[in-house]
C-alpha positions in Angstrom: 135.2 99.6 124.6 138.9 99.8 124.5 140.7 98.1 121.7 144.2 96.6 122.1 146.6 97.0 119.2 149.8 95.0 118.9 152.8 96.8 117.5 153.6 95.9 113.9 156.9 94.2 115.0 155.0 91.9 117.5 152.5 91.0 114.8 155.3 90.1 112.4 157.0 88.0 115.0 153.8 86.1 115.7 153.3 85.4 112.0 156.9 84.3 111.6 156.7 82.0 114.6 153.5 80.4 113.2 155.0 79.9 109.8 158.2 78.4 111.4 156.1 75.7 113.1 154.8 74.4 109.7 157.1 71.7 108.3 159.3 72.7 105.4 158.6 70.3 102.6 160.6 69.6 99.4 159.3 67.5 96.5 161.0 66.3 93.3 158.5 66.6 90.4 155.3 68.6 89.8 152.9 65.6 90.3 154.3 64.9 93.7 154.4 68.6 94.5 150.7 68.7 93.6 149.8 65.9 96.0 151.8 67.5 98.8 150.3 70.9 98.1 146.8 69.4 98.4 147.6 67.8 101.8 149.2 71.0 103.0 146.4 73.3 101.7 145.6 76.0 104.2 148.7 75.2 106.3 151.8 75.7 104.0 153.3 75.1 100.6 155.9 72.6 99.5 159.0 73.5 97.4 159.4 72.0 93.9 163.0 71.0 93.0 162.5 70.0 89.4 160.7 73.0 87.7 158.2 72.6 84.9 159.9 71.9 81.6 163.1 70.5 83.1 164.0 66.8 82.8 163.7 64.9 86.0 166.5 62.5 84.8 169.2 65.2 84.4 168.3 68.5 86.0 171.0 70.9 87.5 169.8 72.0 90.8 169.5 75.8 91.6 170.9 77.3 94.7 167.4 77.9 95.9 166.7 74.1 95.6 169.8 73.3 97.7 168.6 75.7 100.4 165.1 74.2 100.3 166.6 70.7 100.8 168.9 71.9 103.6 165.9 73.5 105.4 163.5 70.6 104.7 161.8 68.7 107.5 160.4 66.3 105.0 161.3 65.3 101.4 158.9 63.4 99.2 160.3 62.1 95.9 159.7 59.2 93.5 163.2 57.9 94.1 166.6 57.3 92.5 165.0 55.4 89.7 163.5 58.6 88.3 166.0 61.2 89.5 169.4 59.5 90.1 171.2 62.9 90.4 169.0 63.9 93.4 170.1 61.0 95.6 173.3 62.7 96.7 171.8 66.1 97.5 169.0 64.5 99.4 171.5 62.5 101.5 174.0 65.3 102.0 171.6 68.3 102.4 168.5 66.8 103.9 170.1 64.3 106.2 167.9 65.3 109.2 164.7 65.4 107.3 162.0 62.7 107.0 162.8 61.4 103.5 160.1 59.3 101.8 160.9 57.4 98.6 157.4 57.0 97.2 158.2 54.3 94.7 159.3 52.0 97.5 156.5 52.9 99.9 153.9 50.4 101.1 150.7 50.2 99.1 152.5 51.4 95.9 151.7 49.5 92.8 155.1 49.0 91.2 155.5 47.6 87.7 158.8 46.4 86.1 160.1 48.0 82.9 159.0 46.4 79.7 162.0 45.0 77.8 161.1 45.6 74.1 160.0 48.6 72.1 157.0 46.7 70.7 155.2 45.5 73.8 152.1 43.9 72.3 153.6 42.1 69.3 156.3 39.6 68.5 159.8 40.8 67.7 159.7 41.8 64.0 161.8 39.5 61.8 163.8 41.5 59.3 164.6 44.3 61.7 167.2 44.8 64.4 166.5 42.7 67.5 164.8 45.0 70.0 166.1 42.9 72.9 169.6 43.6 71.7 168.9 47.3 71.4 167.5 47.3 75.0 170.4 45.3 76.3 172.9 47.7 74.8 171.1 50.6 76.4 170.8 49.0 79.8 174.6 48.3 79.8 175.2 52.0 78.9 177.5 51.2 76.0 178.8 53.7 73.5 177.5 56.8 75.3 179.8 59.1 73.3 178.0 58.0 70.1 174.7 58.4 71.8 175.4 61.9 72.9 176.6 62.8 69.4 173.5 61.4 67.9 171.3 63.4 70.3 173.2 66.6 69.3 173.0 65.9 65.6 169.2 65.1 65.6 168.2 67.6 68.3 165.9 65.1 70.0 165.0 67.3 72.9 164.4 70.5 71.0 166.2 72.6 73.5 163.2 72.9 75.7 164.9 72.0 79.0 166.3 75.2 80.6 169.4 73.2 81.7 170.0 71.8 78.2 169.7 68.2 79.3 173.5 68.2 79.9 173.2 65.3 82.3 171.0 63.3 80.0 174.1 61.8 78.3 174.7 59.5 81.3 171.6 57.5 80.2 168.8 58.9 82.3 167.2 56.1 84.3 168.5 52.7 83.4 165.8 50.7 81.5 165.7 47.8 84.0 164.1 47.2 87.4 161.0 49.1 88.4 159.3 51.6 86.1 159.4 54.9 88.1 156.4 56.6 86.3 154.2 55.3 89.0 152.4 58.6 89.6 150.3 58.0 86.5 148.2 55.4 88.4 145.6 57.3 90.4 145.6 54.6 93.1 149.3 55.3 93.7 148.6 59.0 94.0 145.9 58.4 96.5 148.1 56.1 98.6 150.9 58.6 98.5 148.6 61.4 99.6 147.6 59.4 102.7 151.3 58.7 103.4 152.2 62.4 103.0 149.5 63.3 105.5 150.7 60.8 108.1 154.3 62.0 107.8 153.3 65.6 108.2 151.0 64.8 111.0 153.9 63.2 112.9 156.0 66.3 112.3 153.2 68.8 113.0 150.6 67.3 115.4 148.8 70.6 115.8 147.7 70.4 112.2 147.4 66.6 111.9 143.6 66.7 111.5 143.9 69.2 108.7 146.5 67.2 106.8 144.3 64.0 107.1 141.1 65.8 106.1 142.9 67.4 103.1 144.2 64.0 102.1 140.7 62.4 102.2 139.2 65.3 100.3 142.1 65.1 97.8 141.6 61.4 97.3 137.9 62.0 96.5 138.9 64.6 94.0 141.3 62.1 92.4 138.5 59.5 92.2 136.2 62.1 90.4 139.0 63.1 88.0 139.7 59.4 87.3 136.0 58.7 86.5 135.9 61.7 84.1 139.1 60.5 82.5 137.8 57.0 82.1 134.6 58.3 80.5 136.7 60.4 78.1 138.8 57.5 76.8 136.2 54.8 76.9 135.6 55.1 73.2 139.3 54.2 72.7 139.0 50.8 74.3 140.1 48.0 72.0 142.3 50.3 69.9 146.1 50.2 69.7 148.4 53.1 70.4 152.1 54.0 70.1 153.7 56.3 72.6 157.0 58.2 72.4 158.7 56.4 75.3 157.5 53.8 77.7 156.2 56.0 80.5 152.5 55.1 80.4 152.0 51.5 81.6 150.6 52.7 84.9 148.1 54.9 83.0 147.3 52.0 80.7 146.7 49.7 83.7 144.4 52.2 85.4 142.3 53.0 82.3 142.4 49.9 80.2 144.3 51.2 77.3 146.4 48.9 75.1 149.7 50.5 74.0 151.3 48.6 71.2 154.8 49.9 71.8 157.1 52.9 72.3 159.2 54.7 69.8 162.1 54.9 72.3 162.6 52.6 75.3 163.5 55.6 77.5 163.6 59.4 77.0 167.4 59.2 77.1 167.8 57.0 74.1 167.4 57.6 70.4 165.7 54.7 68.5 167.6 53.2 65.5 166.1 53.5 62.0 165.5 49.7 62.1 163.6 50.1 65.4 161.5 52.9 64.0 160.7 50.7 61.0 159.7 47.8 63.2 157.3 50.0 65.2 155.9 51.4 62.0 155.3 47.9 60.6 153.7 46.8 63.8 151.5 49.9 63.8 150.3 49.2 60.2 149.7 45.5 61.0 147.7 46.2 64.1 145.7 49.2 62.8 147.1 51.7 65.4 144.6 54.5 66.1 147.1 57.1 67.4 150.8 57.9 67.9 151.4 60.0 71.0 154.2 62.6 71.1 155.6 64.4 74.1 156.2 68.1 74.2 159.9 68.0 74.9 160.9 65.5 72.1 161.4 65.7 68.3 157.9 65.5 66.6 159.7 64.2 63.4 160.1 60.8 65.0 156.4 60.6 65.7 155.6 61.6 62.1 158.0 58.9 60.8 156.2 56.2 62.8 152.7 57.5 61.9 153.5 57.8 58.2 151.4 55.5 56.1 149.6 53.9 59.0 146.4 56.0 59.0 147.0 56.8 62.7 146.4 60.2 64.2 148.8 62.0 66.4 148.4 63.8 69.8 150.7 65.1 72.6 150.7 63.5 76.0 152.6 65.2 78.8 153.1 62.9 81.8 154.6 65.7 83.9 151.9 68.3 83.1 154.3 71.0 82.0 151.5 73.5 81.1 149.4 72.8 84.3 149.5 75.4 87.0 151.2 74.2 90.2 149.1 73.8 93.3 146.6 71.7 95.1 144.5 70.8 92.0 147.5 69.8 89.9 147.0 66.1 90.0 143.3 65.9 89.1 144.0 68.3 86.3 146.9 66.1 85.1 144.6 63.1 84.8 142.0 65.1 82.9 144.6 66.6 80.5 145.9 63.1 79.7 142.4 61.8 79.1 141.5 64.8 76.9 144.6 64.5 74.8 144.1 60.8 74.3 140.5 61.2 73.4 141.2 64.0 71.0 143.8 62.2 68.9 143.3 63.0 65.2 
């Protein structure tokens, strides 16, 4: 039997042509990248604009990110509420792409920001009014003093490769819709279906694969959510303090009750009076755990936990240490559940 061999150049051209037919996809943060990667599994891979360890609120885009946006057929991002600096590049570079702002998409559970540092207790008499602290932050007053305080106290520990230079503009304003919506698994499932439909429109040849991947991914999220619920079920009824108010979607999904946050946002430093108010509330309510985040000063967590009998643990809402890929999101849920359950 005669065998037909194609020249290497022809084989390369065929492979390149096949790859070119797959939509080029750009995503903002790792959790969204994970959802898109699961939908595209076996077909292609999305590009991640905000790398692990960088702040979504103030990242400086690399040239490779700009190129990815310029070539993108589809862009999936949480929205301006999380990455205000990305709005301009998306409009200017990805103007021809299908751009989907997930926070405003249909079937997304969207929650408003909470307005005080101590969510579950009354404002603490004898301490600075938390509403005033929030109001000042929302109006973006005294940013020069704020930036100086950040530099003096090294809140961010220098972990962001970009030095958080853009953080001084205030990150996301602490008003309107809380953008940390990826921490509710029902939102992740809804977004996965939406991503599949957008890609199916762009690439009808692989539409069945995208939809099948989305359905399988949703089942994987359900399984991970069930495991997470089982891990943290012993914590029900307990009170917790988090570093900043990023977890109300996770609380809503898994029945946790967070007493309050050390900082209203990750771009603001709490005042000494605010720290004292949270610590007093933690003592009064018998807080079980104070949760830190890997990119922030652990000294603030120790200050709040001191004298309360509470344990400490690290929660990472962006999954900085989790490998990128199709299984990112289920692993993120399990990592959050394991960290919460292991607080000591």
